[in-house]
Structure formats: C-alpha cells, structure tokens
N, C-alpha and C positions, 0 to 999 in steps of 0.2 A: 617673410615671403617663403612660400613653399618652393623648394628647388625644382620639383616636378612640374611646376607650372610654366617652366621655360620651354618655348617652342623647340621641337625636335628632341626633347628629353622625356622618356616615358618609363613607367614602372612595370610594363609588361611587354613581351616580344611583339613585334610587328609580323604577323604571319605571312605577309607578302614578300618578306625578305629573308633569305637564308645565306649561309656561307657560299652556296653554289650560285647565288644570284649575282650577275655582273653588277657591281656596286660602284657608284661614283663618289668621290670625296666631296663632302659638304663644303660650300664656299668658305665657311669660317675656318676650315683647316687647309685651304688650298696653298697658302704660303708655306706652312709646315710641310706639306706634301712635296712641294718643289724643292725644299731644302734637304729633306732626309728620305723621302719616299722612294727614291730610285735605288738606294743602296741594297745590295744583296749579300747576306752572310752565307759563306760556304767554306770549304776546306782551304781555299786559296786566300780568302779575304779576312778570316777571323783573327789571324795573328797581326796583320797590319792595323786592323781596327782596334785591337788591344793597345798597340803602341801609340796610335793616334789619341786614344782616350787618356793615356798617361800624360801626353804632351798638352792636350787641350782640355782643361777642366770645365765642367758645365757652369754657366752663370746662374747663381742661385740667390733668391731673395732670402737672406738670412736675418732680416730685421726682426727684432723681438725674440731671438733665440741665441743660445750659446752652444757651440759645437765643440765637443771634446773627443779626442782619440783615446781609445783604451786598448792596450796591448794584451789581449787575452784571446786564446784560440787563434783564429786566422786574423783577428783584429776586428774592431767595430767602432762605430761613431755613435756618440750619445748626443742627441739634440734636445736641449732643455729650454722650455719656454721662460721668458722673463717673469711671467706670472703663472704660478701653478694653481689650477682650479679644481683638480680632482686627484684622487689617490691611485689612479690607474697608470698604465703605460701602454705603448705600442711597440712590438717587435716587427720591423718592416724590412722585408727582404728585397734586394734589388733584382732587376730583370737582366736580360741579355741572352735569352735563348739557351741557357745552360752553358754557354761558351764565352760570353762576354760580360762586362759590367763590373762595378765596384760599389761599395757603400756610397761613394760620392755621387753616383748617378741617381740615387734615391733621395738625395738631400732636399730637393725642391718639394717633393711630396711630404717628406718628414717634417720640414720646417712649417709647411702649411698645417699639418695635423697638430704639431706642437703648439702653434699659435692659436688655432681655432678651438682646440680641445683643452688646452692648459695642462698637458701631460708630457713627460719625456718620451721621446721616440728613439729606439735603439736600432741601428742599421748594421747588421753583421756582414763581414766578408765571408766568402765560402769558396772552396776549391771548385774549379770549373772543368768541364769536359772539353775536348776528348781526353786530356791528360789524366783527369781524375773522374772517372765515371761514378755513377751511383754505387754505393750510398755516401760517398765522400762529402758532397755538398750538403746533403740532408743531415749527416752527422755534425757538420759544422754549425748548421742552424739550430740543431738540438742543443749543442754546447752553448750557443748564445742564449737560448731559452733558459738553460740551467744557470748561466751567469746572471741573467735578470732576476731569477728567483733567489739566488744566493746573495745578490746585491740589493734586494728589495728595500731593506731598511736604509741603506745609504742613498738610494734613489728617491726615497720617500714614497714608495709604491706598496700597495697591498698585493701580495702574490696572486690572489685570485681575481684581480682586476686587470690582467694583461691581455690585450688583443694581439693576435698573430695575423700579420698581413703581408702582402707581397705584390709586386708589379710584374706582370707577364710571366716569365719563367719563375720569378720570385713568388708569384701567386701560386704556381704549381708547387713550389717548395713549401709555401705556407700551408696549403691544403694538405700536403703529405705529412708535414710536421704535426698539424692538428690531429690527423688520423692516428699518427703514432703516439701522441700524448694521451689521447683517449684510450687507446689500447693498453698503454702502460699504467694508467691510473695515476694517482697522486694529484697534485694541484693542476687544475684544468684551465685552458684558455677561456677568457670571458666571451670571446667572439673571434670571428675571422673576417678579414677584409681582403677580397680577391679582386685585384684590379686587372681587367682583361687577362685572366690567368691562362697559362699554358698547361692544360690538364690531361689531355688525351693523345697518346702517341698514335692512335688509329687514324686521326685526321691526316697524318703524314702519308698514309697509304692510299688516300683518295686521289687517284691520278687525275680525275676530272677537274680538280681544283688547281692543278699546276698552271693551266693556260690562263687562269683568271688574273694572275699576277698581283695578288693583294699587296698593297703598298706597305713599306717598312719591313714587313715579315711575311714572305710568301711561302707557298707550300714546299718549294725546293729547299729553302732555308730551314723550314720546319723539319724536313726529313734529316737534314744534317744535324740540327740541334738535338733531336731525339736520339739519333744514332750515337752522338757524342755522349749524351747523358746516360743512356741505357747500356752502352757497350755492345749493342747488337742492333740489328735492323728493327725499326718500329713496326708495330702490328703483330708481333709474335703471339702465339696462342696464349701465353701467360707472361706476366711481368712480376718482378719482385714487389712485395707489398710496399706501398707508399711511393713507388717510383713514378707511376702515372695515376694520380689520385682518382681520375674518372673511372678507372678499372675496379675500384672497390665496390663490391656488391651491396653491402649493408652500410647505409649512411645514418642509421639511427644513433642517437646519443651524441651527435656532433654539436658544437656550440652554434649560436646564431651567426648568420653569415650576411655580409654585404658583397654583392657581385655586380661589377659594372663592365660594360663592353660597348664598342661601337658597331654599327651595322655593316661597315665596310672592313671589319676585322676578320682575319682568317679564323679566329677562335670563337666567332659568334655562335655557331651551332653547339660546340662542346660546352661553352659557358652557359648557354640557355639550358642545355640538357642537365648540367650539374645543378643549376638552381632549381629546376623542376624536380629532380630526384631528391634533393635535400628537403624540399617542401613535402613531397610524398612520404618521406621518412619522418615527418613531424618536426623538422628543423625550421625555426623562424628565419625567413630569408627576405632581405631587401634587395631587389633587383633594379638596376638602372641601365637603360639602353639609349644610345645617342645616335640619331640619324646621321649617316654619312661619316661616322667617326672611324678613321683609319687607326691602325695600331699606333699607340702612343699619342693619340689625338690630343690628350690633355696637356701636352707640352705647349699647346697654343693657349697660353694663359689669358690672352685678351678675349677669347671667345666666350660668349654668354653660356654656351653649353658646357664648357669646361668649368666655369664658376659654379654652375648648378650641380655638375658631377661631383666636384670637390665638396660642395656644401652638403650634399646628401651623405657622402662618406663621413664627413666630420660630424654630422648629426648622429649617425649610427654609432661612431666611436664614443662620442660624448655620452650618449644614452647607455652604452654598454659598460663604460668604465666608471660612470658617475654613481 
C-alpha cells in the first residue's frame, strides 16, 4: 500500500494553508492535543520539564529491538533490530526546542525505524541551551557521527550508508550537521530525515504568529528556544554557519532528504520552504504533509496518518541505506 494514499496525507503542500492560517487539530490527534498541547516551554518551565522527564520515562514499543547505552561523548543509545536487513544505519537526534529532551525521547521513532528498515539506529545526547548555546550541541552530534564512522565495522555498517535524521530541534541539528559534513568533505551522509524540523530562527520574529497559539510548540516558546540556542535574539542579520540551517544560501550538493510536517505545526512554512529550496538546488526531496497535524502529532500511534507518515519515512530510509 502506498502511504500517500491515506486520506489527509499528501506529497505536496496545500496552498490554502500556511503557518499564519488559524489551524484546527485533526480529530485523529485530538486526544494527544488534550494531553500535551497546552504545555508552554519558556524560561520558567524548561527546568521543571527537564526534571519531570527524568522522573517519567516515555513508554516505548521496544519489541524486536535491543537498546544499548554507550558511554562516549555525551552518551548515546544504540537501537539494534533483531533482524538486520541492510548494511546502513541511522543517526537520529532527539527534539526538545534546543532546551529539552534526551535520547530516550527519540526511542519510539528509533525502534520503529530499526524494525522497519533492519538497521541500527544511534540516538546521541547533546548539550542543551541556554546553558550550552551553539555550537556545543552540534559539536556533540558531530562527535556522534564520528563515533558511528569509527565503529562501523563493529556495528556492521558501511560508512557511506548512514542517514542523518532528527526530530523537531533534532531535525534542525541534523540539517546543520549534514551541511557541516558536506563542507568538511570525507565520508558523506547517504541521506537526511527531517521530522517537522526547527530550521529557521526568523520564524520566531513573526509577531503575528504569537496570537495563533500553535499547540505543543508556539511562537513564544520558539523565541525562547532560538534565543537559548543562538545565545542572542533570533532574527539577527547574520547567524553562525549551521546554527539555523534555513539561513544557508547554497543548498547544492546536499544528500537526498525526507521532510515531514503537519499543517497545524508552527514550522509548516519554514519546512515547506526548505524542501522547495532543496529541490531547486537539485536535491532529491521526499515531502510529506499531514492535514491538521500539530507538532509531535506522530506520537498518536493509533492514527492512520501517523502510520502513513512513518511508513513513508521508513521507505525513504530503506531505499537510501539499501
């Protein structure tokens, strides 16, 4: 079955909807919205949120995979499938607006990809803002890439078949890491998987978006996250290379990309724009858009749109590492 045949899931943007359009949550994600949509991340809540995350670990379907902790760099988790079917791997970076999160919060997606694609998935920890602004977190992800490359034989991985991916802010880190690796030369990522990625600090300067109150991650949280990551106010005339990947002018030479986002997500416009610019630069792009998908909508695993979203992602990874 083609994942894109699922109602509400499309391969091209809906021109009638933008980030500035008042968007309602799709019924399939309403329960998730009631559970987590109200929370706002800011300078008062991010520390309690970190503490709560340490006390309450996410429930993850880890059937068919083995999870191992590796004490290197900031630490990482290796998720190995029971049956290996390809010589590739995925480096998957967790989200959290550059101020929250841990490798454990990416385990659900990592386990899904490991099972579906038959490859190990490595989830690195990285230093968070505001205590550790850019480039600390990106340096940690770069170190994790280097570990995967140096451990390729042990992992049973071909170094040139590693996909770099990330969720939300982790998607921004993944995009920045890919840009940095292309500029450095050497072994290149086989592809990039950007799951509703946080790419453009200039979105945080769009004050008209504040009143729309996007669920899970609104524009006021966005301003705090970018300020914490950049070490200065978002929207400055220039940013350091790789800090805000959407700022890069020349996207030629980047590896194939899979980009997915919901239409009720604050990052809709910036993700669409990055996908379009990649295509214009000659990069092969698979784009997936989900009607009424709030930020993190794919935590609603029972939704048909989530299954289609994940199936499209897994298909891209399998084709890229196979």
